Structures are given as structure tokens and as C-alpha cells.
ROGULO-925761 format. One record per residue (C-alpha): x, y, z; residue number from 1; residue in three letters. Coordinates in Angstrom, 1 decimal, padded with zeros to 4 digits, always signed. Example, Ala and Ser with C-alpha at 12.3 -4.5 7.8 and 13.67 -1.06 7.14 Angstrom:
REM residues 2
c1,c2,c3,k,r
+012.3,-004.5,+007.8,1,ALA
+013.7,-001.1,+007.1,2,SER
REM end
This chain:
REM residues 577
c1,c2,c3,k,r
+010.4,-034.3,-003.3,1,MET
+009.6,-035.5,+000.2,2,GLN
+006.2,-034.7,+001.7,3,LEU
+006.5,-034.1,+005.4,4,THR
+004.0,-033.0,+008.0,5,ALA
+005.4,-029.5,+007.8,6,GLN
+005.1,-029.5,+004.0,7,THR
+001.5,-030.7,+004.1,8,VAL
+000.6,-028.2,+006.8,9,GLY
+002.0,-025.2,+005.0,10,ILE
+000.5,-026.3,+001.7,11,PHE
-003.0,-026.7,+003.3,12,VAL
-002.6,-023.2,+004.9,13,ALA
-001.6,-021.6,+001.6,14,TRP
-004.2,-023.5,-000.5,15,LEU
-006.9,-022.3,+001.9,16,ALA
-005.6,-018.8,+001.7,17,THR
-005.6,-019.1,-002.1,18,LEU
-009.3,-020.0,-002.0,19,VAL
-010.1,-017.3,+000.5,20,THR
-008.5,-014.5,-001.6,21,LEU
-009.8,-015.9,-004.8,22,GLY
-013.4,-016.1,-003.4,23,ALA
-013.4,-012.6,-002.1,24,TRP
-011.8,-011.2,-005.3,25,THR
-014.2,-013.1,-007.5,26,THR
-017.3,-012.1,-005.5,27,ALA
-016.3,-008.5,-005.2,28,THR
-014.6,-007.6,-008.5,29,PHE
-015.2,-010.3,-011.1,30,LEU
-018.8,-011.4,-010.6,31,ARG
-021.1,-009.6,-013.1,32,PRO
-023.7,-008.4,-010.5,33,SER
-026.2,-006.0,-011.9,34,THR
-029.1,-003.8,-010.9,35,GLY
-029.8,-003.7,-007.2,36,ASP
-027.3,-006.6,-006.7,37,ARG
-024.3,-004.4,-007.5,38,ARG
-021.7,-004.4,-004.7,39,LEU
-024.1,-006.6,-002.7,40,VAL
-022.5,-009.8,-001.3,41,LEU
-025.2,-011.1,+001.0,42,LYS
-026.3,-014.5,-000.1,43,GLY
-023.4,-015.0,-002.5,44,ASP
-022.2,-018.6,-002.3,45,PRO
-018.6,-017.4,-002.8,46,LEU
-018.8,-015.6,+000.5,47,VAL
-019.6,-018.9,+002.3,48,ARG
-016.7,-020.5,+000.5,49,VAL
-014.4,-017.6,+001.6,50,ALA
-015.6,-018.0,+005.2,51,GLN
-015.1,-021.8,+005.2,52,ALA
-011.6,-021.6,+003.6,53,SER
-010.6,-019.0,+006.2,54,SER
-011.5,-021.5,+009.0,55,VAL
-009.4,-024.2,+007.3,56,VAL
-006.5,-021.7,+006.8,57,ALA
-006.7,-020.7,+010.5,58,LEU
-006.6,-024.3,+011.7,59,LEU
-003.6,-025.1,+009.5,60,ALA
-001.8,-021.9,+010.6,61,ILE
-002.4,-022.9,+014.3,62,ALA
-000.8,-026.3,+013.7,63,SER
+002.3,-024.5,+012.2,64,GLN
+002.5,-022.2,+015.3,65,ILE
+002.4,-025.2,+017.6,66,VAL
+005.0,-027.1,+015.5,67,GLN
+007.5,-024.2,+015.2,68,THR
+007.1,-023.1,+018.8,69,SER
+008.3,-026.6,+020.0,70,HIS
+011.6,-025.9,+018.2,71,ASP
+013.7,-023.6,+020.4,72,GLY
+015.7,-022.3,+017.5,73,SER
+012.7,-021.4,+015.5,74,ALA
+011.4,-018.3,+017.3,75,SER
+011.3,-016.2,+014.2,76,ALA
+009.2,-018.7,+012.1,77,PRO
+006.9,-019.1,+015.1,78,SER
+006.4,-015.3,+015.3,79,THR
+005.8,-015.2,+011.6,80,GLY
+003.1,-017.8,+011.7,81,TRP
+001.6,-016.1,+014.8,82,LEU
+001.3,-012.9,+012.8,83,PHE
-000.2,-014.9,+009.9,84,THR
-002.8,-016.4,+012.2,85,GLY
-003.8,-013.0,+013.6,86,ILE
-004.3,-011.6,+010.1,87,MET
-006.3,-014.6,+008.9,88,MET
-008.4,-014.5,+012.1,89,GLY
-009.1,-010.9,+011.4,90,GLY
-010.1,-011.8,+007.8,91,ALA
-012.5,-014.5,+009.1,92,LEU
-014.1,-012.1,+011.6,93,LEU
-014.7,-009.3,+009.2,94,VAL
-015.8,-011.8,+006.5,95,GLY
-018.7,-012.9,+008.7,96,LEU
-020.4,-009.6,+007.6,97,LEU
-020.8,-010.0,+003.8,98,PRO
-020.6,-006.4,+002.7,99,ARG
-018.4,-004.8,+000.1,100,PHE
-016.6,-002.8,+002.8,101,GLU
-015.8,-005.9,+004.9,102,THR
-014.7,-007.8,+001.7,103,ALA
-012.0,-005.2,+001.2,104,LEU
-010.9,-005.6,+004.8,105,TYR
-010.9,-009.4,+004.4,106,ALA
-008.8,-009.1,+001.2,107,LEU
-006.3,-006.8,+002.8,108,ALA
-005.9,-009.0,+005.9,109,LEU
-005.7,-012.2,+003.9,110,GLY
-003.0,-010.6,+001.7,111,THR
-001.0,-009.6,+004.8,112,MET
-001.2,-013.1,+006.1,113,SER
+001.0,-014.2,+003.2,114,LEU
+003.7,-011.8,+004.0,115,ILE
+005.1,-012.8,+007.4,116,ALA
+006.2,-016.4,+006.6,117,PRO
+007.9,-015.2,+003.4,118,VAL
+009.6,-012.3,+005.1,119,ALA
+010.9,-014.5,+007.9,120,VAL
+012.0,-017.1,+005.5,121,ARG
+014.0,-014.6,+003.3,122,GLU
+016.2,-013.7,+006.3,123,THR
+018.0,-017.0,+006.0,124,VAL
+019.4,-015.7,+002.7,125,VAL
+021.9,-013.1,+003.9,126,PRO
+023.1,-011.7,+000.6,127,ARG
+020.6,-009.5,-001.3,128,ASN
+017.7,-010.6,+000.8,129,HIS
+016.2,-007.0,+000.6,130,ASP
+015.6,-007.4,-003.1,131,ILE
+014.7,-011.1,-003.1,132,THR
+012.5,-010.6,-000.1,133,GLY
+010.5,-007.9,-001.9,134,ASP
+010.3,-010.0,-005.1,135,ALA
+009.3,-013.2,-003.4,136,THR
+006.5,-011.5,-001.3,137,VAL
+005.0,-009.7,-004.3,138,VAL
+005.2,-012.8,-006.5,139,ALA
+003.5,-014.9,-003.8,140,ILE
+000.6,-012.4,-003.5,141,VAL
+000.2,-012.0,-007.2,142,ALA
+000.2,-015.8,-007.9,143,PHE
-002.1,-016.5,-005.0,144,THR
-004.7,-014.1,-006.4,145,VAL
-004.1,-015.4,-009.9,146,LEU
-004.7,-019.0,-008.9,147,ALA
-007.5,-018.2,-006.5,148,GLY
-009.7,-016.5,-009.1,149,ILE
-009.4,-019.4,-011.5,150,TRP
-010.2,-022.0,-008.8,151,VAL
-013.2,-019.9,-007.7,152,CYS
-014.3,-019.2,-011.3,153,SER
-015.3,-022.9,-011.4,154,LEU
-017.9,-022.1,-008.8,155,MET
-019.6,-019.4,-011.0,156,LEU
-022.8,-020.3,-012.9,157,ARG
-022.3,-021.1,-016.6,158,PRO
-024.1,-017.8,-017.6,159,ASP
-021.8,-015.8,-015.3,160,GLU
-018.7,-017.6,-016.5,161,ARG
-019.6,-016.8,-020.1,162,ARG
-020.4,-013.2,-019.3,163,HIS
-018.2,-010.8,-021.4,164,PRO
-017.4,-008.7,-018.4,165,VAL
-016.2,-011.8,-016.4,166,VAL
-014.1,-013.0,-019.4,167,ILE
-012.4,-009.6,-019.9,168,TRP
-011.7,-009.2,-016.2,169,ARG
-010.3,-012.7,-015.9,170,LEU
-008.0,-012.1,-018.8,171,ARG
-006.8,-008.7,-017.7,172,PHE
-006.2,-009.9,-014.1,173,THR
-004.4,-013.0,-015.4,174,SER
-002.1,-011.0,-017.7,175,LEU
-001.2,-008.4,-015.0,176,VAL
-000.6,-011.0,-012.3,177,ALA
+001.4,-013.3,-014.6,178,ALA
+003.6,-010.4,-015.6,179,ALA
+004.2,-009.5,-012.0,180,VAL
+005.1,-013.2,-011.2,181,VAL
+007.5,-013.5,-014.1,182,VAL
+009.3,-010.2,-013.3,183,VAL
+009.6,-010.9,-009.6,184,CYS
+010.5,-014.6,-009.7,185,ASP
+013.1,-014.0,-012.5,186,LEU
+014.6,-011.2,-010.4,187,THR
+014.9,-013.7,-007.5,188,THR
+016.6,-016.3,-009.7,189,VAL
+018.9,-013.9,-011.4,190,LEU
+019.9,-012.1,-008.1,191,ILE
+020.8,-015.4,-006.4,192,ARG
+022.7,-016.4,-009.5,193,GLY
+022.5,-020.2,-009.1,194,ASP
+020.0,-022.5,-010.7,195,ILE
+019.6,-024.8,-007.7,196,ASP
+016.5,-026.7,-006.5,197,THR
+015.0,-023.6,-005.0,198,ASN
+015.4,-021.6,-008.2,199,ALA
+013.8,-024.5,-010.1,200,THR
+010.6,-024.2,-008.1,201,TRP
+010.6,-020.4,-008.9,202,HIS
+010.8,-021.3,-012.6,203,LEU
+008.0,-023.8,-012.2,204,VAL
+005.8,-021.1,-010.7,205,ARG
+006.7,-018.8,-013.6,206,ILE
+005.7,-021.5,-016.1,207,ALA
+002.4,-022.0,-014.3,208,CYS
+001.6,-018.3,-014.4,209,ALA
+002.4,-017.9,-018.1,210,VAL
+000.3,-021.0,-019.1,211,VAL
-002.6,-019.8,-017.0,212,ILE
-002.5,-016.3,-018.7,213,ALA
-002.4,-018.1,-022.1,214,ALA
-005.4,-020.3,-021.1,215,LEU
-007.4,-017.2,-020.2,216,SER
-007.9,-016.6,-023.9,217,PHE
-009.5,-020.0,-024.5,218,ALA
-012.6,-019.6,-022.4,219,GLY
-013.8,-023.2,-022.3,220,SER
-014.7,-025.1,-019.1,221,ARG
-011.9,-027.6,-019.7,222,VAL
-009.3,-024.8,-020.0,223,THR
-010.7,-023.2,-016.9,224,THR
-010.3,-026.4,-015.0,225,PHE
-006.8,-026.8,-016.3,226,LEU
-005.9,-023.3,-015.2,227,ALA
-007.3,-024.0,-011.7,228,ALA
-005.1,-027.2,-011.5,229,VAL
-002.0,-025.3,-012.6,230,LEU
-002.8,-022.7,-010.0,231,GLY
-002.9,-025.3,-007.2,232,VAL
+000.4,-026.8,-008.5,233,PHE
+002.0,-023.4,-008.7,234,GLY
+001.0,-022.8,-005.1,235,GLN
+002.7,-026.1,-004.1,236,PHE
+005.8,-024.8,-005.9,237,ALA
+005.6,-021.7,-003.8,238,ALA
+005.6,-023.8,-000.6,239,VAL
+008.7,-025.6,-001.9,240,GLN
+010.5,-022.3,-002.4,241,THR
+010.0,-021.6,+001.3,242,LEU
+011.1,-025.0,+002.5,243,LEU
+014.2,-025.6,+000.3,244,ILE
+017.2,-023.5,+001.5,245,ILE
+019.0,-021.8,-001.4,246,PRO
+022.7,-022.1,-001.9,247,HIS
+024.9,-019.6,-000.1,248,GLY
+023.1,-019.4,+003.2,249,THR
+026.2,-020.6,+005.0,250,ASP
+028.3,-017.8,+003.4,251,GLU
+030.3,-015.8,+005.9,252,VAL
+029.4,-012.1,+005.4,253,LEU
+029.9,-008.9,+007.3,254,PRO
+027.2,-007.8,+009.9,255,VAL
+025.7,-005.2,+007.6,256,ASP
+025.4,-007.5,+004.6,257,ALA
+023.6,-010.1,+006.8,258,ARG
+021.3,-007.5,+008.4,259,ALA
+020.5,-005.4,+005.3,260,PHE
+021.3,-007.7,+002.4,261,GLY
+024.1,-005.4,+001.2,262,TYR
+027.2,-003.6,+002.5,263,SER
+027.6,+000.0,+003.6,264,VAL
+031.3,+000.0,+003.9,265,ALA
+031.8,+003.4,+002.1,266,ASN
+031.2,+006.6,+004.1,267,SER
+027.9,+008.3,+003.4,268,PRO
+029.2,+011.4,+001.7,269,THR
+026.9,+013.6,-000.4,270,LEU
+028.4,+012.0,-003.5,271,HIS
+027.6,+008.5,-002.3,272,ASN
+024.1,+009.4,-001.0,273,LEU
+023.3,+010.7,-004.5,274,ALA
+025.0,+008.0,-006.7,275,LEU
+025.3,+004.8,-004.7,276,GLU
+021.9,+003.4,-005.7,277,TRP
+020.3,+000.2,-004.4,278,ARG
+017.0,-000.5,-006.0,279,ILE
+014.1,-000.8,-003.6,280,ASN
+012.0,-003.2,-005.7,281,LEU
+008.7,-002.7,-003.8,282,PHE
+008.6,+001.1,-004.0,283,PHE
+010.0,+001.2,-007.5,284,LEU
+007.2,-001.2,-008.6,285,GLY
+004.5,+000.8,-006.8,286,VAL
+005.8,+004.1,-008.3,287,ALA
+005.9,+002.7,-011.9,288,VAL
+002.4,+001.2,-011.5,289,ALA
+001.0,+004.5,-010.0,290,ALA
+002.5,+006.7,-012.8,291,ILE
+001.4,+004.3,-015.5,292,ALA
-002.2,+004.1,-014.3,293,VAL
-002.3,+007.9,-013.9,294,TYR
-001.0,+008.6,-017.4,295,LEU
-003.4,+006.0,-018.9,296,VAL
-006.3,+007.8,-017.2,297,LEU
-005.1,+011.2,-018.4,298,VAL
-004.9,+009.9,-022.0,299,ALA
-008.4,+008.4,-021.6,300,GLN
-009.7,+011.7,-020.4,301,LEU
-008.1,+013.7,-023.2,302,LYS
-009.3,+011.3,-025.9,303,ARG
-012.8,+012.2,-024.7,304,ARG
-012.0,+015.8,-025.2,305,GLY
-011.8,+016.8,-021.5,306,ASP
-009.1,+018.9,-020.0,307,HIS
-006.7,+017.9,-017.2,308,TRP
-004.2,+020.2,-015.7,309,SER
-000.6,+019.4,-016.7,310,SER
+000.4,+020.8,-013.3,311,GLY
-001.4,+018.0,-011.5,312,ARG
+000.2,+015.4,-013.8,313,THR
+003.6,+016.9,-013.1,314,PHE
+002.9,+016.8,-009.3,315,ALA
+002.0,+013.2,-009.4,316,TRP
+005.0,+012.1,-011.4,317,VAL
+007.4,+014.3,-009.4,318,LEU
+006.0,+012.9,-006.1,319,GLY
+006.6,+009.3,-007.1,320,TRP
+010.1,+010.2,-008.5,321,LEU
+010.9,+011.6,-005.1,322,ILE
+009.7,+008.4,-003.5,323,VAL
+012.0,+006.4,-005.8,324,VAL
+014.9,+008.6,-005.1,325,PHE
+014.5,+008.4,-001.3,326,LEU
+014.1,+004.6,-001.2,327,THR
+016.4,+003.5,-004.0,328,SER
+019.3,+006.1,-004.0,329,SER
+022.1,+006.2,-001.5,330,GLY
+019.6,+007.8,+000.9,331,VAL
+017.7,+004.5,+001.1,332,GLY
+020.9,+002.5,+001.0,333,ARG
+022.4,+004.2,+004.1,334,TYR
+019.2,+004.9,+006.0,335,ALA
+019.4,+001.8,+008.2,336,PRO
+023.0,+002.5,+009.2,337,ALA
+022.9,+006.3,+009.7,338,VAL
+020.4,+007.9,+012.0,339,PHE
+020.4,+011.3,+010.3,340,SER
+019.9,+009.8,+006.9,341,VAL
+017.1,+007.6,+008.2,342,HIS
+015.4,+010.7,+009.7,343,MET
+015.9,+012.6,+006.4,344,PHE
+014.3,+009.8,+004.4,345,MET
+011.2,+009.4,+006.6,346,ASN
+010.7,+013.2,+006.7,347,LEU
+011.1,+013.2,+002.9,348,GLY
+008.4,+010.6,+002.4,349,LEU
+006.1,+012.0,+005.1,350,ASN
+006.4,+015.7,+004.5,351,MET
+007.6,+016.3,+001.0,352,LEU
+006.6,+013.4,-001.3,353,ALA
+003.2,+013.1,+000.3,354,ALA
+002.5,+016.8,+000.0,355,MET
+003.4,+016.8,-003.7,356,ILE
+001.4,+013.7,-004.4,357,LEU
-001.9,+015.1,-003.1,358,VAL
-001.7,+017.9,-005.6,359,LEU
-002.0,+015.2,-008.3,360,GLY
-005.7,+014.6,-007.5,361,GLY
-005.6,+010.9,-008.3,362,PHE
-009.1,+010.1,-007.1,363,MET
-010.6,+013.1,-008.9,364,THR
-008.9,+011.9,-012.1,365,LEU
-010.3,+008.3,-011.6,366,VAL
-013.8,+009.6,-011.2,367,LEU
-013.6,+011.9,-014.1,368,ARG
-011.9,+009.5,-016.5,369,ALA
-014.0,+006.4,-015.8,370,THR
-017.7,+006.4,-017.0,371,PRO
-020.5,+005.7,-014.6,372,ALA
-022.3,+002.4,-015.2,373,ARG
-026.0,+002.5,-015.8,374,ARG
-028.3,+000.7,-013.3,375,ALA
-028.5,-002.5,-015.4,376,GLY
-024.7,-002.8,-016.0,377,GLU
-022.2,-004.5,-013.8,378,PRO
-020.2,-002.3,-011.4,379,ALA
-016.9,-001.0,-012.7,380,GLY
-013.9,+001.0,-011.5,381,LEU
-015.9,+004.1,-010.7,382,ARG
-018.3,+002.3,-008.5,383,GLU
-015.6,+000.4,-006.7,384,TRP
-013.6,+003.5,-006.0,385,VAL
-016.7,+005.4,-004.8,386,THR
-017.7,+002.6,-002.5,387,ALA
-014.2,+002.3,-001.2,388,SER
-013.9,+006.0,-000.4,389,MET
-017.2,+005.8,+001.6,390,HIS
-016.0,+003.0,+003.9,391,THR
-015.9,+003.5,+007.6,392,ARG
-012.1,+002.9,+007.6,393,PHE
-011.5,+005.7,+005.1,394,VAL
-013.8,+008.0,+007.1,395,ALA
-011.9,+007.2,+010.3,396,LEU
-008.5,+007.9,+008.7,397,MET
-009.7,+011.2,+007.3,398,TYR
-010.9,+012.3,+010.6,399,ASN
-008.8,+015.4,+011.4,400,PRO
-007.9,+014.3,+014.9,401,ILE
-006.9,+010.8,+013.8,402,ILE
-004.9,+012.2,+010.8,403,ALA
-003.1,+014.6,+013.2,404,LEU
-002.3,+011.9,+015.7,405,VAL
-000.9,+009.5,+013.1,406,PHE
+001.0,+012.3,+011.4,407,MET
+002.8,+013.5,+014.5,408,THR
+002.5,+010.6,+016.9,409,GLY
+004.2,+008.0,+014.6,410,THR
+007.6,+009.7,+015.1,411,TYR
+007.3,+009.4,+018.9,412,TYR
+006.1,+005.8,+018.8,413,VAL
+008.6,+004.6,+016.1,414,PHE
+011.8,+006.3,+017.4,415,TYR
+011.3,+006.4,+021.1,416,LEU
+010.4,+002.7,+021.4,417,THR
+012.1,-000.5,+020.3,418,SER
+010.5,-000.4,+016.9,419,LEU
+013.3,+001.6,+015.4,420,TYR
+015.9,-000.9,+016.5,421,VAL
+013.8,-003.8,+015.3,422,ASP
+013.2,-002.3,+011.9,423,SER
+017.0,-002.0,+011.3,424,LEU
+017.2,-005.8,+011.3,425,GLN
+013.9,-006.6,+009.6,426,GLY
+013.6,-005.6,+006.0,427,HIS
+009.8,-005.8,+005.7,428,TRP
+009.3,-004.0,+009.0,429,LEU
+011.1,-000.9,+007.8,430,HIS
+009.4,-001.3,+004.4,431,GLN
+006.1,-001.1,+006.3,432,TYR
+007.1,+002.1,+008.2,433,PHE
+008.3,+003.7,+005.0,434,TYR
+004.9,+003.1,+003.5,435,LEU
+003.2,+004.2,+006.8,436,HIS
+005.0,+007.5,+006.7,437,PHE
+004.0,+008.1,+003.1,438,LEU
+000.4,+007.2,+003.6,439,VAL
-000.1,+009.2,+006.8,440,THR
+001.4,+012.2,+005.2,441,GLY
-000.8,+011.8,+002.1,442,TYR
-003.9,+011.7,+004.3,443,ILE
-002.8,+014.7,+006.4,444,PHE
-002.0,+016.9,+003.4,445,TYR
-005.0,+015.6,+001.6,446,GLY
-007.2,+017.2,+004.3,447,LEU
-005.3,+020.5,+004.0,448,ILE
-004.3,+021.2,+000.4,449,ILE
-005.4,+018.1,-001.5,450,GLY
-007.2,+018.3,-004.8,451,VAL
-009.4,+015.3,-003.9,452,ASP
-012.2,+016.3,-001.6,453,GLN
-012.7,+014.0,+001.4,454,PRO
-016.2,+012.8,+002.4,455,LEU
-016.4,+015.6,+005.0,456,HIS
-014.1,+018.4,+003.9,457,PRO
-012.8,+020.8,+006.4,458,LEU
-013.4,+024.6,+006.2,459,PRO
-010.3,+026.7,+005.6,460,HIS
-010.2,+027.8,+009.2,461,ILE
-010.2,+024.1,+010.3,462,GLY
-007.4,+023.4,+007.8,463,LYS
-005.4,+026.3,+009.3,464,LEU
-005.9,+024.9,+012.8,465,GLY
-004.7,+021.5,+011.7,466,LEU
-001.4,+022.9,+010.4,467,ILE
-000.9,+025.1,+013.5,468,ILE
-001.7,+022.1,+015.7,469,GLY
+001.0,+019.9,+014.0,470,ALA
+003.9,+022.4,+014.2,471,MET
+004.7,+022.2,+017.9,472,PRO
+004.7,+018.4,+017.9,473,PHE
+007.4,+018.2,+015.2,474,HIS
+009.4,+020.9,+016.9,475,ALA
+009.2,+019.2,+020.3,476,PHE
+010.2,+015.9,+018.8,477,PHE
+013.3,+017.4,+017.3,478,GLY
+014.2,+019.0,+020.6,479,VAL
+013.8,+015.6,+022.3,480,ILE
+016.2,+014.0,+019.9,481,LEU
+018.8,+016.8,+020.2,482,MET
+018.7,+016.5,+024.0,483,GLY
+019.0,+012.7,+024.1,484,LYS
+022.0,+011.5,+026.1,485,GLN
+022.0,+007.9,+024.8,486,ASN
+022.4,+006.7,+021.2,487,VAL
+019.6,+004.9,+019.6,488,PHE
+020.5,+001.4,+018.5,489,ALA
+024.1,+002.0,+019.7,490,GLU
+025.0,-001.7,+020.1,491,ALA
+023.8,-002.6,+016.7,492,PHE
+025.4,+000.3,+014.9,493,LEU
+028.8,-000.4,+016.6,494,LYS
+028.5,-004.1,+015.6,495,SER
+028.6,-003.1,+011.9,496,LEU
+032.3,-002.4,+012.5,497,GLY
+032.9,+000.3,+009.9,498,HIS
+035.4,+003.0,+010.9,499,PRO
+033.4,+005.8,+009.4,500,TRP
+030.6,+005.1,+011.8,501,LEU
+032.7,+005.9,+014.8,502,GLU
+034.4,+008.7,+013.0,503,GLY
+031.1,+010.4,+012.4,504,ARG
+030.3,+010.2,+016.1,505,GLY
+027.1,+008.4,+016.8,506,LEU
+025.9,+011.0,+019.3,507,MET
+026.6,+013.9,+017.0,508,HIS
+024.9,+012.1,+014.1,509,ASP
+021.8,+011.7,+016.3,510,GLN
+021.9,+015.4,+017.1,511,TRP
+022.0,+016.1,+013.4,512,VAL
+019.0,+013.8,+013.0,513,GLY
+017.2,+015.8,+015.7,514,GLY
+018.0,+019.0,+013.9,515,THR
+016.6,+017.6,+010.6,516,ILE
+013.4,+016.5,+012.4,517,ALA
+013.0,+020.0,+013.9,518,TRP
+013.8,+022.1,+010.8,519,ALA
+012.6,+019.5,+008.2,520,GLY
+009.3,+019.0,+009.9,521,GLY
+008.5,+022.7,+010.2,522,GLU
+009.5,+023.9,+006.7,523,PHE
+007.0,+021.7,+004.7,524,PRO
+004.3,+022.8,+007.1,525,LEU
+005.1,+026.4,+006.3,526,VAL
+004.9,+025.6,+002.6,527,ILE
+001.5,+023.9,+003.2,528,ALA
+000.4,+026.9,+005.1,529,LEU
+001.3,+029.3,+002.3,530,ILE
-000.5,+026.9,-000.2,531,ALA
-003.6,+026.8,+002.0,532,LEU
-003.7,+030.6,+002.3,533,LEU
-003.3,+030.9,-001.5,534,THR
-006.1,+028.4,-002.1,535,GLN
-008.3,+030.3,+000.4,536,TRP
-007.7,+033.6,-001.3,537,SER
-008.4,+032.2,-004.7,538,ARG
-011.6,+030.5,-003.6,539,GLN
-012.9,+033.7,-002.0,540,ASP
-012.1,+035.6,-005.2,541,SER
-013.8,+033.0,-007.3,542,LYS
-016.9,+033.0,-005.0,543,GLU
-017.0,+036.8,-005.1,544,GLY
-016.9,+036.8,-009.0,545,ARG
-019.6,+034.2,-009.1,546,ARG
-021.9,+036.2,-006.8,547,ILE
-021.2,+039.3,-008.9,548,ASP
-022.1,+037.5,-012.1,549,ARG
-025.4,+036.2,-010.6,550,HIS
-026.3,+039.6,-009.3,551,LEU
-025.6,+041.2,-012.7,552,ASP
-027.7,+038.5,-014.4,553,ALA
-030.4,+038.6,-011.8,554,GLY
-030.1,+034.9,-011.0,555,THR
-028.7,+034.9,-007.5,556,ASP
-030.9,+032.8,-005.4,557,GLN
-030.0,+034.3,-002.1,558,SER
-030.5,+037.8,-003.4,559,TYR
-033.9,+036.8,-004.8,560,ASP
-034.9,+035.1,-001.6,561,ALA
-033.9,+038.2,+000.4,562,TYR
-036.0,+040.4,-001.9,563,ASN
-039.0,+038.0,-001.6,564,ASP
-038.7,+038.1,+002.2,565,MET
-038.8,+042.0,+002.1,566,LEU
-041.8,+041.9,-000.2,567,SER
-043.6,+039.5,+002.1,568,GLN
-042.9,+041.7,+005.1,569,LEU
-044.1,+044.8,+003.3,570,ALA
-047.2,+043.0,+002.2,571,GLU
-047.9,+041.8,+005.7,572,ARG
-047.5,+045.4,+007.0,573,ASP
-049.9,+046.7,+004.4,574,ARG
-052.5,+044.1,+005.3,575,SER
-052.2,+045.0,+009.0,576,LYS
-052.5,+048.7,+008.2,577,GLY
REM end
């Protein structure tokens, strides 16, 4: 093990990021703040720790940018560290305002700062880098949070550290994070299939995570200190996994295997699209977690004796199964190499899966299944979710104009610029856009037909206008694609060298993609329109029955107020007469 300036610089950056994420997580979610202090971070010493560690991380990242930029062959690592610096700089800026809302932003930006160096590093492993890249990124984030909370728990007061809520939350977080690290790092080791020095460091990180999870049941200050030390050592192991090149990087592979991590030598027939599966580890993990959490909440609700619609449960599960099918079946496998399949996949995530998911009413379920904490009790899941949904960012994203712009404008920005070409050769870039299409669709349909009510819900006439406003943008985009005289990413697609690519006709395939965008974009909107009109009709009928019941019972307030007004007018007229 040789400690070089690069190793030290990266370790300092990652250790500072560990402290930053750990401090924000501990201050926001683990600290047992009660009474008026719930969800209040002003004056918390952990906030100052997070701010100071962000500065250290930013300085260390800046040194890596300078160091990699001097190497002419290291443009990709330099770009990765530049992105990391921007994210950490953003985390520092928002972290200067110690509020619950800004803490969430700082956590998100700090987490994103970990992704770029890992994603860039995984591209040096041509074979299976799509799976190992996902596994490595998720493992890095999980372990950084795991180690960070134990390092920062040393900074809690003794009474806070012994608080039952803190003990339970530390154990739960440790077990979940350790399980994620074990699954992801073992996946990386098994996929690469060779226990070399790089794999050894992955196994070291697994051992650290398992021991930390076990120590979480001890609860003494000595074991807390030991868990923190193991967390720091595990982070050093993470740095080593990035610096040591695994075996097989000099393997000569076809262009598609080097670009995607796998081969697409077979023609994308309907049979292959349905049966040639290639697991997308990230989306599979998200789907499994989302379904598991949903079912646990439903079970909790039913144990309490409350009812939850089985149709909503079915919609949630079905939506995530569609996501898994689109990202892990032959559709996801061939999407980077076939324009029409790529268009079908993005439309499926954006227009179909998202529309079905909003019918699950996840936020409504969370609020119904989790009890509200009394004023003297620490904040819990219900309070965190409520505060998160009232943030400025959520309010901005659920603004109808913003939702419409993101829903329709993303297609123009993504496909009509260089982003589409760039995403074909960058695994995490197209992972991001898959997620982007899913989330923007979820927000758009949530405003129209979603079970969850946004902070400022639209009237039905506004929802109708939103659907009608989206239709021409999708149709026009499809027409643009069908009328294009040049092929998107033509040079890259031809470089793949598969006969079936030329046989399909790249221009014809692009025309098919435009047809899919035109028809596939309109059809779900028509379904949403029908669903909206149905909901509108049912609500009017329900409101009419409610008014009738109140009138029959003599309890309708508006009716009583109207009668009172008439009585007052009559009395005034009599007094004047």
C-alpha cells in the first residue's frame, strides 16, 4: 500500500464528505430534538461541523481538479472532480442556512458529489461496467452515510447518545446501510470474477460494514468509538478501490461492450426485447425498496384496523414492475443501440409507469400509516415527510407551468442536443435521464390524476388545461423527429459494427422512433384525460349527495346562512316600515 499525494488528496476529500453527510444526517434525522426544537437546526453544533467539513472537502476536491487537469490524458477524471466540486460547493452554500429544508438540499448535493468520481472510474472497466458501476456508486453512498453517522454520533451529548430514539435509529440505519454495502460490493466482486487487490478492498469494506452493524447493538462509548474508526478505515478502502485498476481492463472487446458494458450482437426482435434481460441494478433496487416500504405501511395500516384500497396497492406494484421491465428487459438492454427502442423506453417511464404510480397514493399512505408525534416527542417519519413536502423546491416542481415545461421540454433538450449522444457512452448519464423522465412524469400526472394532493391543488378545469396544453408539444416533437434528415448519433451507432444495425436502416428506425413519440405521447394523455373526467364526475356526484344529506338533515351551513340572511333582510325591512 503506497500513500501518494493523489491517495492522500482523495482520502481527505472523501473523509470530509463522510463527516459532512454524517453531520447533516445526524442533526436532521437522528438527533432526538423535542418540543419547539423539532426540525430546528439553528444553533446545532453539528451544523457547524458540516459547514467546516464542506470547506475541507471543497479544498481537497480543488486540489484533485488541478492535479488531474495537468494530465492531458485525464480529461474524464478532471471533469468528474469538477462536477464533484460544484456539488460540494452547492452543499456548502445551502448549508450556510441551517434549516431543515436546506439540510435536505445539502444532503442531496453531498451525495451527488460522491457519484461522479466513481462513475468516471468505472468506465476503465469495460466488461459489465453498467452493473458494477451501479453497485459501486450505491455502496459508496451507503457506506459513507453509515460511517458518517457513527463518527458524528461521538459529537452528541451523553444523554442524546443514550436516548432510546437515537439508539434505535442508529441500529436501523446501520443494518440497512450494511445490508446495501454487502449486496452491492459482493455483486461487484462476483461480476468481475477475480479476487485481485481491487476485490480485496471491496471485501474489506464489507467486513467494516458488517462489524459496524454488529457494534450498533452494544451501545457503549468504546464500541461507538470503534465503529467510527472502522468507518474511517472502510472509507480508506473505498479510496483504494478507485485507485487500484482491476484485472481485465486491457481486454480487447467490441465497441458496444466497451461503451455499454455488454454486447448487443443479436437483432432486437420482439422475442429478444422481451426475453434478453440485463438487470439494471439501480432501478431494480429502487423498485424492490419502494414496493417493500409500501407493503409494510399497508400492513401497519391494516393492523390498526384501517382500510386501504387494494387498487392503489396494485397500481403501485404494477408501476414499479413496469419500471423494472423497461430498464432490465431487452428494452433496457437495446435502448442505447436502437433509437426507436430508446424512445419507447423513455415514453414508457415518463407516460405509462409514472401515470400508474401516482394512483398508488404513496404520500397519502405514509401520512395515514405513521402516527403523529406529540409536542414533547422527537420528530418521526410523519413530521419529516410533511416538512419535506412543504419545501420551496417541492412547491416549485409542483407549479403547473414548471411541471409542464419539464414534462414536454425534456424531450426537446435531450434529443435535439448532444445530451443524447453523450448518454449513450456514459452509463450514469442515461441512468440520470431515465430517473428524470420517471420523476417528471410522476409530478405531472400527480397534479392531474394523483391520489396525493399537492400543497396547492389545481381545480379540475386547470387540470384539463394542463393536459390539453401538453398534447401539441408531444405531437410536434414526434413530427420533428419524423422529418429529420440526419441520423442522431450516426457515427457512434455505425461504429458498433453490427450488420443488423445497417439492415434496419438508421433513418427508418429514427422515423419509427418519431412515430412512437407522436402516438405514444398522445395516447397516455388521452387516458389521463378520461381518468380526469371520471374523477371530476364522481366528485361532483359525491358533493351533490353530501349537500342533499345536509339539506335533509338541516345541517347545511350555506343553506342556513342563506336563510339567516333572508331573515335579517326581512327584519330590517320591518324595522324601516
